[in-house]
C-alpha positions in Angstrom: 0.0 0.0 0.0 1.4 3.4 -1.0 2.0 6.1 1.6 -0.6 8.3 -0.2 -3.3 5.7 0.6 -3.0 6.4 4.3 -3.1 10.2 3.9 -6.4 12.3 4.1 -7.9 13.1 0.8 -6.7 16.8 0.8 -3.4 16.3 2.5 -1.4 17.3 -0.6 -3.1 20.7 -0.8 -2.6 21.2 3.0 1.1 20.3 2.6 1.5 22.9 -0.2 -0.1 25.6 2.0 2.2 24.6 4.9 5.3 24.9 2.6 4.1 28.4 1.4 3.6 29.5 5.0 7.1 28.3 6.0 8.6 30.1 3.0 6.8 33.3 4.0 8.0 33.0 7.6 11.6 32.6 6.4 11.4 35.6 4.1 10.0 37.7 7.0 12.8 36.5 9.3 15.4 37.4 6.6 14.0 40.8 5.9 15.4 44.0 7.5 14.5 44.1 11.2 14.0 47.6 12.6 14.4 46.6 16.2 17.7 44.6 15.8 19.5 47.1 18.1 16.6 47.5 20.5 16.1 46.2 24.0 12.6 45.1 25.3 11.6 45.1 28.9 8.3 44.5 30.7 9.4 46.7 33.6 7.4 49.9 34.1 8.9 52.8 32.2 11.3 50.6 30.2 9.3 49.5 27.1 11.3 49.3 23.8 14.4 51.3 23.4 17.3 51.4 20.9 20.8 50.8 22.1 21.9 54.5 21.9 18.9 55.8 23.9 20.5 57.7 26.8 17.3 58.7 28.7 15.6 56.7 31.3 11.9 57.0 30.5 9.3 59.2 28.8 9.6 61.8 31.6 13.5 61.8 31.1 13.9 61.6 27.3 17.7 62.2 27.1 19.2 63.6 23.9 19.7 60.6 21.5 18.0 57.4 20.6 14.4 56.3 20.4 12.1 55.0 23.1 8.6 53.5 22.9 6.9 52.8 26.2 3.5 52.5 27.7 3.6 56.1 28.8 4.6 57.6 25.4 7.2 57.8 22.6 10.5 59.7 22.5 12.0 60.4 19.1 14.1 63.3 17.7 12.0 64.0 14.5 8.6 62.8 13.3 7.9 62.6 9.6 4.5 62.0 8.1 3.8 61.2 4.5 1.0 62.4 2.3 1.1 66.0 3.5 0.2 65.3 7.1 1.4 68.1 9.4 3.9 67.6 12.2 3.1 67.1 15.9 3.7 70.7 16.9 1.3 71.9 14.2 -1.3 69.3 15.3 -1.0 70.5 18.9 -0.7 74.2 18.1 -2.1 74.9 14.6 -2.6 78.6 15.4 0.0 80.8 16.9 -1.4 84.0 18.5 0.4 87.3 18.1 -0.1 91.1 18.5 1.3 94.5 17.6 1.2 97.7 19.7 3.1 100.8 18.5 2.8 104.5 19.3 4.3 107.8 18.4 4.1 111.4 19.5 5.5 114.9 18.9 5.2 114.8 15.1 3.9 117.5 12.8 0.9 117.1 10.6 1.1 118.7 7.2 -0.5 118.3 3.7 2.3 115.9 2.8 1.8 112.4 4.1 4.0 111.8 7.2 4.9 108.2 8.3 4.6 108.4 12.1 4.7 104.6 12.7 6.7 102.0 10.7 7.0 98.5 12.2 8.1 95.1 10.9 6.6 92.0 12.5 8.7 88.8 12.0 7.0 85.7 10.6 7.4 82.9 13.1 8.9 79.5 12.3 6.6 77.0 10.6 4.0 79.7 9.6 2.6 80.0 6.1 -0.4 82.4 6.5 -1.9 84.9 8.9 -5.2 86.7 9.7 -4.6 90.2 10.8 -7.0 92.8 12.3 -5.3 96.1 12.6 -6.5 99.6 13.8 -4.8 102.9 14.1 -5.7 106.4 15.3 -4.2 109.9 15.4 -5.1 112.7 17.8 -3.7 116.1 16.6 -4.1 119.8 17.4 -4.2 122.7 15.1 -1.6 124.6 17.1 -1.9 127.9 15.3 -4.8 129.7 17.0 -5.9 133.0 15.6 -4.7 132.2 12.1 -8.0 131.3 10.6 -11.7 130.9 11.2 -12.5 128.1 8.9 -11.7 124.3 8.9 -8.9 122.0 8.0 -9.0 118.2 7.7 -7.1 115.5 9.5 -6.3 112.2 7.7 -4.8 108.9 8.6 -4.1 105.8 6.4 -3.0 102.4 7.7 -0.9 99.9 5.6 -0.7 96.2 6.5 1.8 94.8 3.9 0.5 96.1 0.6 -3.1 96.5 1.8 -4.3 99.9 2.9 -7.2 101.1 4.9 -8.1 104.1 2.6 -8.4 107.4 4.3 -11.3 109.7 5.4 -11.4 113.4 6.3 -12.1 114.6 9.8 -13.1 118.3 10.0 -11.1 120.3 12.6 -11.4 124.0 13.2 -8.3 125.8 12.1 -8.5 128.2 15.1 -6.9 126.0 17.8 -9.1 122.9 17.2 -8.3 119.2 17.7 -9.6 115.9 16.5 -9.1 112.1 16.4 -9.1 110.2 13.2 -9.4 106.4 13.3 -9.0 103.7 10.5 -8.8 99.9 10.4 -7.7 97.1 8.1 -8.4 93.4 8.2 -6.3 91.2 5.9 -5.5 87.5 5.2 -1.9 86.9 4.1 -0.8 83.7 2.4 2.5 82.3 1.1 4.5 83.6 4.0 8.1 82.6 4.6 9.3 82.2 8.2 11.9 84.8 9.1 10.5 87.4 6.7 8.4 90.3 8.0 5.0 91.9 7.7 5.2 95.7 7.5 2.8 97.9 9.4 2.8 101.6 8.5 0.7 104.5 9.6 0.7 107.8 7.8 -1.1 111.1 8.7 -1.7 114.4 6.9 -3.8 117.5 6.8 -5.5 119.2 3.9 -4.4 122.8 3.9 -2.0 123.9 6.6 0.8 122.6 8.8 -0.1 121.6 12.3 3.0 122.0 14.4 3.3 119.6 17.3 2.3 121.3 20.6 4.4 120.7 23.7 1.4 119.5 25.6 -0.6 117.3 25.1 1.1 116.8 21.8 0.1 115.0 18.6 -0.2 111.3 19.2 -0.7 108.1 17.1 -1.3 104.5 18.1 -1.4 101.3 16.1 -2.7 98.0 17.4 -3.2 94.6 15.7 -4.2 91.1 16.7 -2.5 88.4 14.6 -3.4 84.8 14.1 -0.5 82.9 12.5 -1.4 79.6 10.7 0.9 76.7 9.9 
């Protein structure tokens, strides 16, 4: 009686599958193993660590090597494929910022006078921003007795290349004063970290020069809230 007579009907097929499974297991064993230099421990806080990990646990990460434990993961850099953002951006996708600048003692004249000029640096990892900026000027026509009509006070705010436009505020030209306010909201894209966003505030009058009084003095203020996006 042949050996095959004592074997179950489908034994040959089973044997072929077993051989394929063994071949697959051997290939996997011969493939590159990413944890060859790692140590594995069941002790609390030990987990899996590469040989050059010089920390002790997740709370004491050291400076080199990788560690994977029950309480977390310690690595130097994380890379995600397919356009996925990094860990810091996932945790903090929006970086808040602000601007506050002021000036005083300037002269207001028919020629535009830049009284505030400020550059805000773009933070690392940022590519766009939403900015809401406002500015105001308070000025005094400090030439009393020289006229009985009106002059006009103007201010214009620039955020990058975007401007607020300007609007006239009527002020008596016989010692009068006034406050002119403007605002500009803008979305900036394609930003490069390390570059800057320029804020500029200019003021002017229509007809005459308003010399800066000693007290209380011509004053300008510029404030902005900034939301940086990664």
